[in-house]
N, C-alpha and C positions, 0 to 999 in steps of 0.2 A: 585419574580415572580414564579408561579407554573410551574412545568416541562411541562405540556401540552401546556401552552401558549407560552413560549419562544421557545420550541422545534418546535412547529408548524410554528413559524416565520422562523426559520432556514430552515425547510423542504420546506416551500413555496419559499424561495429565491433560494434554490438549484434546485428545480423542474422548477421554472420559468426561471432561467438562462439556464437550459438544453434545454427547449423547444425553447426559444428565439434563442439560438445559432444554434440549429438543423435546425430550419426553415429558418434562414438567409443563412446558408451554404448549406442547402438541403442535408445534409448527417451527419452521426455520425461516419462512418467508414473511416478513413484516417490515413496516417502515419503508425506508428507501429501497430495501431489497425487493419490494413488490414490483417496482418499475424495472429494475435490472432483470428480475425473473421473467417479467412480461415479454421482454425481447426474446428470451430463450423459448418460452412456451409457445408464443405466437409463430415464431419461425419454424419450429419443429412440428408442431401439431397442426396449425392452420396454414402454414406455408405463406404467411403474409405478415404485415406489421399493423394490422387492424386490432387494436388492443381492447375493443369493446367488451368481449367476453372475459378477458383476463381481469379487467378493472371491475367488472360486475362480480365476478367470483371472489376476488380478493378485497372487495369493499372500498374501492377508491374511485375518484372521479378526476377527470382532466378536461381542459378546454380543447376545442377542435382547432386544428391547424388550417392554414390556407388550402391544404389539399383535402380538407373535410375529414381527416382522420383525427383520432384522439391523440393528443400530444404525449411525448415522453422526453423530458429534458435530460434524462440520465444516459450515460454513455453505453454503447453497445458492446464494448470490449469484454466486460465480465461474462456476458452471455456466450460469447465465442469461446472463452476459456473453459466454461462449464460444459460446452456442447458435447464433447466425447462421452462424458459420464451420463449426461441426460439421454443421449441417443441409446446408450447401453441399457439404462433402466427402462426406457420406453420400448425397446425391442423385446424386453423380458415381460413387461406388464401389459402393454398395449391398452392403457387406460386413458383417461381424459387429460392427464398431465399435471393435475393440481394436487394429487393426493399426498399423504404424509411420506410415503416411500420415495416419491419424486423429490420432495423437499429435502428429506434427509440425505439423499444421494448428492444433490447439489451442495448442500451445506457441508457434508463430509469432504467433498472435493475441495472446498475452500480451505479446510483444515490441512489437507494434504499439500496444497500449494504453499501454505505457510511453512510447513515442516520441510518441504523441499527448499524453500528460501533460507531457512535457518541452516540446513545442511550445506547449502551453497555458500552461505556467509562464513561458516566454519572453514570450508576449503579455501575460500579467498583469503581469509585472515591468516591461514596456515602458510601462505607464501611469505609472510613477514614475521610471524610470531610463533611462540612455542605451543605445543599441544595444550598445556595447562592454561595458558593465557587465552587461547581460542575457546576452550571449553568454558572458562569463566565468563568470557564476553558473550558468547551465544546464550548461555544460561541467563545472563543479566538482561539481554534484549528480550528473551522469551518470557521471563518471569516478572520483571519490574516495570514494564511499559504497558501501554494500552494495546499492544499487540496480543497480549494474553486474552483480552476481551474480544477483539475483532478477529483473532485467529482461532478462537475456540468456541465462543458463544454466539456472536453475531457475524456469521461467516457468509451468509448470502447478502453480500455487500461488495463494495469495490476495494476495501482496504486490505484484505488478505491478499488479493491479487496484485495490488500495487506494491506491496512489500516484496512479493515474489519477483515481479518484473524489475524492481530496483536492485534486488540481489543479483539478478542475471546481468544487469547493466554494470554493476560494480565489478563482477567477475570478469566481464569482457574488458573493462578498462584496465584491469591489472594483468592482462595477458602480456607475455613478452613482446608480441607484435599485435597491436590493436588493429582490428579490421573495421574500417570506417563504415562499410555497408551494414554489417551486423550491429554495430553500435547505433546506426541510424534506425534500423529496425526496432531496436530496443527502446529508443526514445519515442518512436511512433507507437509502440505497444503501450508504453507508459501513458501517453496521451489518449490512446484508445480506451484505456481503463478509467483514467481521470485526466481530462485535458490539462488541468493545472500542472500535472507532473511533467509536462514537456519542458518545464523550467530546468529539470535536471540535465538537459542537454548542454547547459552552460558549462558543466564540469569538463566536457570534451572540447570546448572552444579553443583553449590554448594550443592543443594539438592541431586543430584545423587551421588556426591562425599561422602556426609555424609552417604548414604546408603552403599556405598562400604567400608567405614571405619568400619561400623558395620557388615561387611561381609554379607550384604543383597543384593545379585545381582539381585533379582527378579524385583524390580522397574526399574533397568537399562535395563533389557531385555524387559520389557513391553514398555519402552520409545522408544527403538530402533525399536521394532516391529511396533509400531504405526507410527513412522517416515517412515519406509520403505514401509509399506502398503499404506500410503497416497501418497507417491512419486512414487509408482509403475506405475500409468498411464503414467508418463513422461518417465520412463525407457522403457516401452513397445512401446511408440511412437518413441523413438530414435531407438529402435531395428528394427522396421518396416521401418522407414524412412532412417536411416543411416547404418543399417546392424549390429549395435552393441549397446547394451543398455547403455554402458558407454560413448557414443559419447559426444564430446565437440564441438558442431557446431560453437559456437562463435570463439573458438580458431582456428578451421579449416578454418574460413573465414579471418584469418589474425589479429583478435583482440588478445589482450593479456595484461599482466601486466608488468609494469616496476617497480618492487618492490624496486629497489635501487634508483629510481628517482621519488618519488611520488610528485604530485602537491597539497600538503596539503593546503597551503595558498590560492592557486587559487580556490580550491573547496569550501573553506569557504568564501572567500571575493572577488573573481573575479566578475566584472560586467557581465561576461559570466556565469550566473547561480550560483554565489557564494551562498552557503546555508544560511549563516548568513546575507549576504548583502540583499538577496531577502526576507528572513523571519527573520527580526531582533527580532521578538518576542521570538525566541529561546534563545536569551541572557537571558531573564527573566526566561525561563524554566531551563536553566543551572544553574542560580543563585539559584533556588529553591532546586537543588540537594545538596547544601552546608549547608542547615539548618538541625539541629538535629531533627526537627519535621517531617522529611521525613518519610513516612510510612515504618515501619520495616518489614512488611510482604514480601517486595521485596528488595533484596540487590541492593542498588543504584550503587555500584561499578561494579557489573556485567552488569547493564544497560549501564553505561558509558563505560565499556570495550567493549560491543557489538557495541556501537555507534562509538567508536574509531576504531575498526576493520573495520566497514563499511566505515568509512572515509578513512582509509588507502587503502582499496581495490579500492574504487572509484577513489581516487587520483592517484592510480597506473595504472588505466585502460587506454586503448588506447584513448578512447574518454572521458576523465575525465570531460569534460564540459557537458556530458550527452546528446549530440545531440541537437535536436530541443526541448529543455526542457524549461518549465516555472519554474525557480528556481531549487533547488536540489531535483528533483523528485525521485531519487534513495533512498532518506531517508524518504519517506512518511510512511513506516512501523514503523518508530521510533516515530511517532507523539503521539500514545496513551501513550507511556512511558514518553515522554516529558510532557504530560499532568499532570503526577504526580508531576513534578518539578514546573509547573505553579500553581497547586492547593496548593502546600506547600508554595510557595511565596505569593499567594493571602491570605492564612490563616495568614501568618506572618504580612502582611500589614494591615489586618483587626484588628489584635491584637494590632497594633499601632494606632488604631482608624481611619484608613482610611476607609471611607464608600464605599460600593460596587458601588454606583453611581460615586464616584470619580475615582475608578479603571476603570470603563467603559469610563469615559470622558478623562482620562489622559493616558490610555494605550490602551484599546481595540479599541475605535473608531478611534483614529489617525492611528493606525496600519492597521485597516480595510480599511480606506480611501487610505492609501499608497498601500495596496495590490490590491485594485480595480483599482487604477491608473496604476499599473504595468501590471495587466491583460489587461486593455484596450490598453496600449502601445504595449504589446505583440501581441494581436489580430490584431492590425493595421499594424504591421511590419512583420507578418509571414503568 
């Protein structure tokens, strides 16, 4: 199937799911999305970061910070990525900034970021794999993981954007000549959306280390400069809101890490959002990392190392079950890299004369059906 045909099917499902959910619940801003959206609305409409009217209108409360402003422990990155579409809808409507049309515009922007990430994932995989394998892999990521939920239904959140930023990062890593500055910008952007995702910078460390071994410090400086520049908006936001740019608002709210008592098995297998239990397709992805045919442009061990560190930090976190989460939402930024494992596995299966249709019928379709049933159950019980 040509890219244009199967990708349009995925896009149609995501967009249709978004609009159906938005019109049923009559909003797209709720839960954690309230706090991400509050950055956006306050900056554009009020030209400040005093969230008093946003929190009143959206029905939440927060403690005051040392600067006497109401706190916001959520990152500012999503608001900056939504900014162009929000400015466009505000220039058209000129309303108070909360209405359904504003919310739908921001939510649909999240869907478009996910679709752009999926398209970029396809083009990155195409450097190593066949058209068919790339199509199967992207379909798997889009349909059988919790990206379907966070990329179509709950899009006014950070997860759709972290997937997109991670796909960009992987695309840059696989370029014939990696540019350290732009890779640093990507890592800074990942951290700007979800600070935890700065961990993905580990994947580029072997390259930086090789430069240092050659006594070439210039690429390292470029990488660090790019990272700091991209993360600078968050540092400035913390400075204004909390009085210091190195603020740790989550820790100040009583959250923290139990590093000596991580819930590793629970994060992976618990009915309470266990990553592998809710997205069993990742077993296939991890199996693909074990094949020798895994693309050599990216070090598989650094990917697995970053994933393991993510796992350890999430398992050590106060709310290791990730709150009101559909599956392991804190791992969505790893999905583009898991796609490499899936594509490697699908290539191996096809070399054993398993036809693409068989892969669709035996792996992708059953796991898609399971994913949709889990989403339905989640929507009915939350």
